[in-house]
C-alpha positions in Angstrom: 0.0 0.0 -0.1 1.0 3.6 -0.5 3.1 5.0 2.5 4.6 8.3 2.8 7.0 8.9 5.8 8.4 12.4 6.6 11.4 13.4 8.7 13.7 16.1 9.2 11.5 18.5 11.2 12.5 20.2 14.5 13.2 23.5 16.2 15.1 26.0 14.4 16.1 29.8 14.9 14.5 32.4 12.8 16.7 32.8 9.6 17.9 29.4 9.8 17.5 26.2 7.5 16.0 22.9 7.5 15.7 20.0 5.2 12.7 17.9 5.2 12.6 14.2 3.8 9.8 12.0 2.6 10.4 8.3 1.9 7.8 6.9 -0.3 6.7 3.3 -1.1 3.8 1.3 -2.6 3.5 3.1 -5.8 5.7 3.9 -9.1 7.2 7.2 -7.7 8.2 8.6 -10.9 4.8 8.5 -12.4 3.0 10.7 -10.1 3.5 14.3 -8.9 4.3 15.0 -5.2 3.9 18.0 -2.9 4.3 19.5 0.5 1.4 21.0 2.4 1.6 22.6 5.8 -0.8 23.5 8.7 0.0 25.9 11.4 -1.3 25.7 14.7 -5.0 27.0 14.7 -5.0 27.4 10.9 -6.1 25.6 8.0 -4.0 23.4 5.5 -1.8 25.5 2.9 -0.2 24.1 -0.2 3.6 24.8 -0.2 5.1 23.1 -3.2 4.4 20.7 -6.0 6.8 18.8 -8.4 5.9 16.6 -11.2 6.8 12.8 -11.7 10.3 13.2 -12.7 11.1 16.1 -10.5 11.9 18.6 -13.5 8.9 20.8 -12.9 8.5 22.6 -9.7 5.9 25.0 -8.6 5.7 26.8 -5.3 3.3 29.1 -3.4 3.7 32.6 -3.5 4.6 33.0 0.3 7.7 30.9 -0.5 9.4 33.7 -2.3 12.3 31.8 -3.2 13.2 30.6 0.3 12.4 26.8 -0.4 13.3 24.3 -2.9 11.4 21.0 -3.6 13.3 18.2 -5.3 12.8 14.5 -6.1 15.2 11.6 -6.1 13.4 9.1 -8.2 16.1 6.4 -7.7 15.6 6.9 -3.7 12.0 7.2 -4.0 12.3 10.4 -2.0 10.9 13.8 -1.9 12.6 16.7 -0.2 11.9 20.3 0.9 14.9 22.5 1.6 13.9 25.5 3.6 15.9 28.8 4.3 15.3 31.9 5.8 12.8 30.6 8.1 10.5 32.7 9.9 8.1 32.2 12.7 5.1 32.2 10.4 6.8 29.0 8.8 6.0 27.2 12.0 3.7 24.5 11.3 3.4 20.4 10.5 4.6 19.8 7.0 3.1 16.9 5.3 4.4 15.1 2.1 1.3 14.2 -0.2 1.0 12.3 -3.4 -1.1 13.5 -6.3 -3.1 10.9 -8.2 -1.8 12.1 -11.5 1.3 13.6 -13.0 1.1 17.1 -14.5 3.0 19.3 -17.2 3.3 23.0 -17.2 2.3 25.0 -14.1 0.5 23.5 -11.3 -2.4 25.4 -9.9 -3.9 24.4 -6.8 -7.6 23.5 -7.2 -8.4 21.8 -3.9 -7.5 18.9 -1.4 -8.8 16.5 -3.9 -5.7 17.3 -5.8 -3.9 14.8 -3.4 -4.9 11.2 -2.6 -2.3 10.0 0.0 -0.8 12.0 2.9 2.0 11.3 5.3 1.7 11.8 9.1 3.7 15.0 9.1 6.7 16.2 10.5 6.7 19.4 12.9 8.7 22.4 12.2 9.1 25.0 14.8 10.8 28.4 14.1 11.8 30.3 17.3 14.4 31.9 19.3 
Protein backbone atom coordinates (compact mmCIF):
# COMPACT_ATOMS: atom_id res chain seq x y z
CA UNK A 1 0.00 0.00 0.00
CA UNK A 2 1.04 3.62 -0.39
CA UNK A 3 3.19 4.91 2.44
CA UNK A 4 4.68 8.36 2.90
CA UNK A 5 6.99 8.93 5.86
CA UNK A 6 8.31 12.41 6.59
CA UNK A 7 11.35 13.29 8.65
CA UNK A 8 13.67 16.21 9.29
CA UNK A 9 11.45 18.58 11.21
CA UNK A 10 12.51 20.24 14.44
CA UNK A 11 13.25 23.49 16.20
CA UNK A 12 15.17 26.14 14.28
CA UNK A 13 15.97 29.77 14.95
CA UNK A 14 14.58 32.54 12.74
CA UNK A 15 16.72 32.85 9.64
CA UNK A 16 17.81 29.24 9.88
CA UNK A 17 17.42 26.30 7.52
CA UNK A 18 15.96 22.81 7.56
CA UNK A 19 15.72 19.94 5.10
CA UNK A 20 12.60 17.82 5.17
CA UNK A 21 12.53 14.34 3.65
CA UNK A 22 9.71 12.04 2.61
CA UNK A 23 10.29 8.35 1.95
CA UNK A 24 7.70 6.92 -0.42
CA UNK A 25 6.71 3.31 -1.08
CA UNK A 26 3.90 1.26 -2.57
CA UNK A 27 3.52 3.05 -5.91
CA UNK A 28 5.44 4.02 -9.05
CA UNK A 29 7.15 7.08 -7.60
CA UNK A 30 8.29 8.54 -10.94
CA UNK A 31 4.78 8.43 -12.38
CA UNK A 32 3.07 10.79 -9.97
CA UNK A 33 3.42 14.37 -8.90
CA UNK A 34 4.24 14.95 -5.26
CA UNK A 35 3.92 17.93 -2.99
CA UNK A 36 4.35 19.49 0.41
CA UNK A 37 1.47 20.92 2.39
CA UNK A 38 1.63 22.56 5.81
CA UNK A 39 -0.75 23.35 8.64
CA UNK A 40 0.09 25.98 11.22
CA UNK A 41 -1.35 25.77 14.74
CA UNK A 42 -4.98 26.82 14.70
CA UNK A 43 -5.02 27.38 10.95
CA UNK A 44 -6.10 25.47 7.86
CA UNK A 45 -3.89 23.52 5.49
CA UNK A 46 -1.77 25.49 3.07
CA UNK A 47 -0.24 24.26 -0.14
CA UNK A 48 3.55 24.86 -0.22
CA UNK A 49 5.07 23.24 -3.31
CA UNK A 50 4.51 20.57 -5.97
CA UNK A 51 6.83 18.78 -8.35
CA UNK A 52 6.00 16.53 -11.30
CA UNK A 53 6.79 12.86 -11.73
CA UNK A 54 10.42 13.17 -12.79
CA UNK A 55 11.08 16.19 -10.59
CA UNK A 56 11.91 18.59 -13.41
CA UNK A 57 8.88 20.84 -13.00
CA UNK A 58 8.60 22.65 -9.68
CA UNK A 59 5.91 25.02 -8.52
CA UNK A 60 5.67 27.03 -5.33
CA UNK A 61 3.08 28.98 -3.40
CA UNK A 62 3.64 32.73 -3.51
CA UNK A 63 4.60 32.98 0.15
CA UNK A 64 7.68 30.76 -0.43
CA UNK A 65 9.34 33.70 -2.22
CA UNK A 66 12.41 31.76 -3.28
CA UNK A 67 13.17 30.46 0.20
CA UNK A 68 12.18 26.82 -0.33
CA UNK A 69 13.31 24.25 -2.89
CA UNK A 70 11.44 21.03 -3.63
CA UNK A 71 13.30 18.10 -5.15
CA UNK A 72 12.69 14.50 -5.98
CA UNK A 73 15.16 11.60 -6.06
CA UNK A 74 13.39 9.01 -8.16
CA UNK A 75 16.03 6.33 -7.56
CA UNK A 76 15.69 6.70 -3.79
CA UNK A 77 11.91 7.22 -3.95
CA UNK A 78 12.32 10.30 -1.83
CA UNK A 79 10.92 13.81 -1.85
CA UNK A 80 12.70 16.73 -0.20
CA UNK A 81 11.98 20.28 0.86
CA UNK A 82 14.97 22.52 1.51
CA UNK A 83 13.85 25.50 3.57
CA UNK A 84 15.95 28.56 4.29
CA UNK A 85 15.40 32.02 5.78
CA UNK A 86 12.79 30.48 8.01
CA UNK A 87 10.41 32.79 9.82
CA UNK A 88 8.04 32.30 12.73
CA UNK A 89 5.16 32.17 10.23
CA UNK A 90 6.69 28.99 8.82
CA UNK A 91 5.96 27.15 12.07
CA UNK A 92 3.65 24.29 11.09
CA UNK A 93 3.33 20.58 10.61
CA UNK A 94 4.62 19.78 7.13
CA UNK A 95 3.00 16.95 5.20
CA UNK A 96 4.24 15.06 2.18
CA UNK A 97 1.40 14.31 -0.21
CA UNK A 98 0.96 12.32 -3.41
CA UNK A 99 -1.12 13.47 -6.35
CA UNK A 100 -3.25 10.88 -8.21
CA UNK A 101 -1.76 12.05 -11.52
CA UNK A 102 1.36 13.58 -13.02
CA UNK A 103 1.25 17.02 -14.64
CA UNK A 104 2.96 19.26 -17.15
CA UNK A 105 3.31 23.01 -17.26
CA UNK A 106 2.35 25.05 -14.22
CA UNK A 107 0.51 23.59 -11.28
CA UNK A 108 -2.53 25.49 -10.03
CA UNK A 109 -3.94 24.37 -6.71
CA UNK A 110 -7.58 23.36 -7.20
CA UNK A 111 -8.43 21.90 -3.81
CA UNK A 112 -7.46 19.13 -1.44
CA UNK A 113 -8.75 16.48 -3.83
CA UNK A 114 -5.56 17.29 -5.77
CA UNK A 115 -3.84 14.87 -3.35
CA UNK A 116 -4.86 11.28 -2.63
CA UNK A 117 -2.33 10.15 -0.02
CA UNK A 118 -0.70 11.96 2.88
CA UNK A 119 2.09 11.28 5.31
CA UNK A 120 1.78 11.69 9.06
CA UNK A 121 3.58 15.02 9.06
CA UNK A 122 6.75 16.39 10.60
CA UNK A 123 6.62 19.44 12.87
CA UNK A 124 8.71 22.52 12.21
CA UNK A 125 9.04 25.19 14.89
CA UNK A 126 10.78 28.46 14.13
CA UNK A 127 11.59 30.23 17.36
CA UNK A 128 14.44 31.90 19.18
